[in-house]
Structure formats: structure tokens, C-alpha cells
N, C-alpha and C positions, 0 to 999 in steps of 0.2 A: 660434327661437333656435338650434337645432341646425344649421340650414342656414347661418346667419350664421357660426357657429364653423367650419363646414366651408369656407366661402368664404375666411375669414380664414387658415385653415391653408394653403389652396391658394395664396393670394397670398404668404404667407410662403415657400412652396416655390419660387415663381417668382422672388422676390427673391434667395433663396439661390442658385438656379440661375444668375441673372445675375451675381452676385458671383463665382461659381466660373468662369464663362466669362471675366470680366474678368481674373481672376488667371491663368488659363491663357494668355490672349492676351498679357498683359504678360510672362509668363515666356518665351513664344515670341519676343517682341521682344528680350529680353535675350540669349537664346541666339543669335539672328541677329546681333546687334551684336557679341557675343563672337567669333563665327566670322569676321566681317568684319575685325576689328581684328588 
């Protein structure tokens, strides 16, 4: 049971990390567009 909880927490961390990367990426695109215009 403890192992399952640990795996779930790790999965949650991966999901959170992916969301963070997407946010960072979209912010970068916005900055690039702002510079071009």
C-alpha cells in the first residue's frame, strides 16, 4: 500500500512538472511574439 502511494505521488510530480514546462513554453512564445511585433 505504501509503495502504491509513493508511485502515485511520483506520478503527480511528473504531471506537475509537465504543466510547469507547458506554462514556461507558452510564456516563451508570447515573449517571442511580442518582440517580433
